[in-house]
N, C-alpha and C positions, 0 to 999 in steps of 0.2 A: 060831629065826626071826631073819633078819637085821635090822639096825637100820633099813634102808630100808623093808622090808616092815612092820616094827612101826610106823614113822611113818605109813605109808599107812593101816594099820589104825586108828590113832588118829584120823587125819583123817576117815576114813569114819565112825567112831563119833561124832565131833564133829558131822558133817553130819546124822547121824540124830537126835542130840539137839537140834540146831538146828531140825530139822523139828518135833520134839515141842514145843519151846519156842514156836515160831511158831504152831502149832496151838492150844496152850493160850491164848496171848495173844489171837489173833483170835477164839477161841471166846467170849471175854467179850462181844464185840459181837453175835455170832450168838445166844447164849443170851439176852442182854438184849432183843434185838429181838423174839424169839418168845415169851418167857415173860411179858412185861408185859401182853399183851393179855388173858390169862385172869385177871389180877389187877385190872384197871381197875375193875370194879364194886365189889370189896371196898375198894379205895383210896377210891373216891368215897363209899361208905357210911361208911368210917372217919373221914373228914374232913368229912362232911356238905357236900360241895361241889357245884357246878353243872357243867353240860356244858362250859362254857368252861374250867374248871379241869382237867377230865379231859383235854381236848385238850392242855393245856400240859404235863401229865405226860409225854405222848408227844413233843410238839414242842420242849420244853426240851432234850431230848436230840438230836433230829434236826436242829435249827437249827445248832448248832456243828459237828456231824458233817458235814453236807452242805456247809457254807461253808468248813470248814477242812481238808478231806481233801487238797486239792492242796498247801496250805501245809505240812501234816504230812509229806507225801512229800518236799517240797523241803527242809525243815529236816533231815530224815534224810540226804539227799544231802550237805548242807553241813556239818552238825555230827557226823554219824555215826548210822547207822541203828540199831545196837545201843543206843546211848545214848538215842535217841528212843523205841525200843521199851520200854526199861526205865522211862523217865520216864512214858510214856503208860500203861503197865500199872500202875505204882504209883499214878498219878492215878486210874485207873479203879477200882482196888481200894479206895483210901481213900474215894472218893466213893460207892462202893457201900455201904460201912459207914455213911457219913453218911446215905444214903437209908434204910437199915434203921432207923436210930436217930432219924430226923427227927420232932420232936414236933409239927410243924405243916406245912401245905402249902407255905408260902414256902421253908422250909429244904429240903423235898423237891425243889422245882423248882430251887433253886440247885444242889443236889447232882447232879440230873439233867443240868444244864448242864455241870458239871465232868466228868461221865461222858462226855458228847458230845465234849468237848475231848480227853479221854484216848483215846477210840476213834479220833478223827481223827489222833492221833499214832501209835497202835500199828498200826492196820490197814494203811496203805500200807507201813510199814516192815517188818512181818512178811513180806509178800510180797517186798519188795525184798531182804531178807536171804536168803530162799530162792533168789532169782535170782542172788545173789552166791555162795552156797554150792555150787550145783549148776550143771551145764552139760549141753548136748545132751539126749539122751533122759532122763537122770536128772533134769534140771530139770523136764521135762514131767511125769514121774511124780510128783515131789515136789509140784508145784503141784496135780496131780490129787488126791493124797492130802489136801493142805491143804484143797481145796475140798470133797471128800467128807466130811471130818471136820466141816467147818463145817455142811454139810447134815445130818449125823447128829445133831450137838448141837442144831441147830434143831428136829429132829424129837422128840428126847427132852425138851427143855426145857419145852414146854407141859404134858406129863404130870407131870413132877416139880414144876413150878411150881403146877399145879392141885392136886396132893396137898398141897403145902406151904401154899397159901392156905387149903385146906379144913381142915387139921389143926393147923397151927402159927400161921397168920396171914400176911398179905401181906408184912410186912417180911422174912420168911424167904427170899423170892425173891432178895433182894439179897445175902444171906449166902452163897449158892452161888457167887457170883463170887470170894469171898475165896480158897478153895483153888486155883482156877484161876489167879488172879493171882500168888499166892505161888509156885506151881510154875513158872510161866513166868519169873518173876524169878530164881529160884534156878538154873534151867537156863541161862538167858541169861548170867548172871554167870559160870558155870563153863565153858560149852561154846561159846557163840556168839562168832565172831570179828567184830570191828568192820569195817565197810565204809562207804565214802563216795565221792562224786564232787564235789569241791569246786567245780569249775567249772560244775556242772549245777544247783546249788540255786537255785531261783527264790524267794528269801526276800523276797517281796513283801508286807511287813507292811501297807502302806497299802491295798493291794488286799484283803487278808484282813479288815481292820477295816471297810472300806467295804461289802464284800459281806455280812458278818455283820450290820451295822447295817441294810442295805437289806432283807435277807431277814427280819430281825427285825421291822421296821416293816410289811412286807407281810403277814407271818404274823399279827401282832397285829391288823391291820386285818381280815383275812379271818376270824379267829377271832371278833372282836367282831361282825362283820357276820352270820356264820352263826348265832351263838348267839342274836341278837336278831331275825334275819330283816329287819333294816333297817340302812341306812347312817347311823349316828350321827355327830355332829360329831367325836367322838374317833376313830372308825374312819376317817373321811374324812381327818383330819389325818395319821394314821398311814399311810394309803394314799398320800397325796401325798408325804409325807416318804420313804417307801420307794422310790417311783418316782424321785424326785429323786436319792437316794443311789445307786440302781442306775445312773442315767445318769452320775453322777460316776464310779462304779466303772468303767464301760465306757470312759469318757474316759481314765482313768488307765491302764487296761490297754492301750488303743490307743497311748498315749504311750510306755509301757514296752516295747512290741513283744516281742522274744524274751525279755526279762527279766521279763515279766509272769507272774503266777500263772496267768492264763487267756489263753494266746496266741490272740488273736482271728483271726489269719491261718488257723488250722486250720479255721475255719468257712467259709472260701472253698471248701472241698471239699464238694460237694453231698451226697455219700454220707455223710460224717462228720456233717454237720448233720442229715441225715435219720435216721441211726441214733440220735443223741441226742434228737431229737424223738420218735421211736418209743419210746425208753427212758422218757422223761418221761411219755408218755401211758400206756404199758403198766404201768409200776411205780406210777404214781399211782392208776390204777384198781385194780390188784391190792392196793396198800397199803390202800385204803379197805375192801376185802373182808376183809383179814386183821385189821383193827381191828374192823369192825362185826360180823362173823359170830360170833366168840366172845362179844362184848359182848351181842349180842341173845339168844343162846342162854342166857346166864347171867342177864341182867337181866330177860328177859321170857319165856324159854322153859322155865324151871324146871330148867335143867341145873346140875349142880355144876361147880366149876372144873375138876376132874379129868376129868369127862365131856366138858366142852367141849374140853379138850386132846386127848382121844381122838377127838373128832369131826373134828378137823383133821388127824389122822394120815395119811390117804390122800395128802394133798398132798406132804409131804416124801418119803414112801416112793416114790411114783410118779416124782417128779422126780429123786431120787437114783438110782433103778434104771434109768431109761430115758434120761436126758439124755446119757450118753456115746454110746449108740447113735444118738440123734438128731443128735449132733454129727458122727458118721461119715457118716450119710446126707446131711446138708447139705453135707459136703465133696465128696460125689460128684455131687449134683444142683445144687449152688449154694445159697446162703443166701436168695435173694430170695423163693422160694416159701414156705419155712417161716416166714419173717418176715412174710409177708402172711397166711398161714393161722393161725399161732399166736395173734396178738392177737384175731382174729375168734372163734376157739374160746373163748378166755378171756372175750370179751364175751358169748358164748352162755351160758357157765357163770354169769356174773354175772347175766344176765337170768333164769336158772333159779332164782336165789335167791328168786323169788316163790313157789316151792314150800315155802319155810320159813315155816310158819304155826303158831299155837298148837295146831292140830288134828293136824298131820302128825307122824309119827314120824321117827326119824333116817334110815331106809333109803329112805323116799320123799320126804324133805325135804332136809336138809343134804347127805346123801351124794351124790346125783347132781349137785348143783350144784358141790360141792367137787371131785368126780372130773373133771368137764368142765373146770373151771378149771385143775386140775393138768395135764390133758392138753394144754391150750393153752400153759401155761407151759413144759412139757417140750418142746414143738415149737419154741418161740421162744428159750429162754434160751441154750442152747449156741451156736446160730448167731449170735445177737446179740453175745455176748461175743467170739467169734472174728472176727466181721465188723468190730467196732470196732477191733480190733488190726490187721486187714488193710487198713483204710481210710486209714492214715497211713504215713509213712515210718518206717523202723526206729528212728531217733533220737527219734521222738515217741511211741513205743509206750507208755512209762510214763505220760506226761502224758495221753494219750488214755484209757488204762485208768482212771486216777484220776479224770479228768473225768467219764467215763461212770458210775462208781460214785457220784460226787457228784450227778449228774443223777438217778439212780435214787432216791436218798434225798430229793432235792428234790421229786420227784413225790409221795413219801409225806408229806412235810412239808405241801405244799399241800393234798393230799387230806384230811389230818387237820384242817387249819385250816377246811375247808369243811363239816365234818360236825357242827357244833355244834347245828343245829336237830334233827338226828336223835338225838344223844346226850342232848338235853334232854327227850326224850319218855319215856313209860313205858307198860307194858301193851300193849294192842292198837295204840295210837297209835305206839308204838316200831316195831312191825312195819310199819305203813303207811309211816313215814318211811324205814325200812330198805329196803323194796321200791322206793321211788322213787329213793333214792340208788344202789342197785345197778343199776337200769335206766340211770341216767345214766352210771355207771361203765362199764357194758357198752358203751354208745355210744362213750365215750371210748376204750376199749380197741380196739374195732373200727376207729375212726379211725386207730389205729396201723397196722393192716393196709393201709389206703389210703395212708398215708405210705410204707410199704415198696414198694407197687406203683409209686408216682409218683416217688420220690426215690432209689431204690436201684438204678438201672440200672447194670450193670457192676460191682456190688459183688463183692468177693472176700473170702476167709477166710484167716486166718493159722493154718496147721496145725502147723507145727513148734514144738518146745519150745525 
């Protein structure tokens, strides 16, 4: 073999190991997001906490993740994506160990917050490294493998997590992050090449601090409000403070223009604004279901954690199997119809959660509701992602993708903050609150379909890799 062909083979091998490293790193976030829901009842019982505390176990992670995703990508552009991937993955691994060893709830919440920061650094840079390592059709294939691996780990995680919670205890769900983090770090150190775009990094530290503080205040206010079902003085002060900080954040971003973490000029595009509003509504409603269904099945339905994980399995299987075909169909017929129909179907599935009662079995209760929700998400997710990328100019694609991911997680953050009154119930009262919350979530999701019909005229998709 010639020296040139040997060098090309080595570069090809390095690219493959880069893909593996990025999959392992990003899987940390996918695993954590899906495995925790089956462990929440055990965590609540272990610490003898209330509904408000259970909400913060989820939101202490989602808050920094949703507010810092854009900054994480910008820091990678500026300081080096490999460096930020390594730092974020190390941070996630160390904080996972701290979660597992936390002797009390305050330390668990602090460690969950650090996990969110780590995820905000590793997620955008794992995808950016793939973008730099591959080109053309190979880039599209690599990103497809990356996304499919994330969906597969999200499918397996609740089963593994449920088994660990039932046999070892809930701290074990955080230990499974350690080998993933270590593998990603070792592979990145050996095989991944550094990449950066020094002129592109929007290192908007003031914006990041303001939006985190604003979302923190708003989330705290909504959590207190929902847990007590009344607006206390503390909740009102937090709400006002969050709104003021959000206004200051928008003013700062307007002043920074193209150097802003969140370029407000992008929202002048009606389609882009509509797609992000649709994302917020759809993923907020869906996030509420993904939190509540396993929680209700375990806390009031008599399900074991592993059985609750099995109950959710049709969701990732259907979405992983059929999303590529749905993306191809949307490319032929246009994304507007799938984006109008998908959220309505999800809304119907959420409304069907009324079938889940203490008397119904799995096949005539949770299964049909989960199946219809999965069908709706399958219809909507691939066209939504492609349409976000197609709604902006090429130079803004990375920012648009990061922003849309942040909006999706923000929807889950707000939904979780509003579920305190449901999580605080038990027995048959929990089922009643659950049915009411799912009906509201169904209406919110269906509203996303209306947004698609009214705001997405002339929308196009980005097909090429």
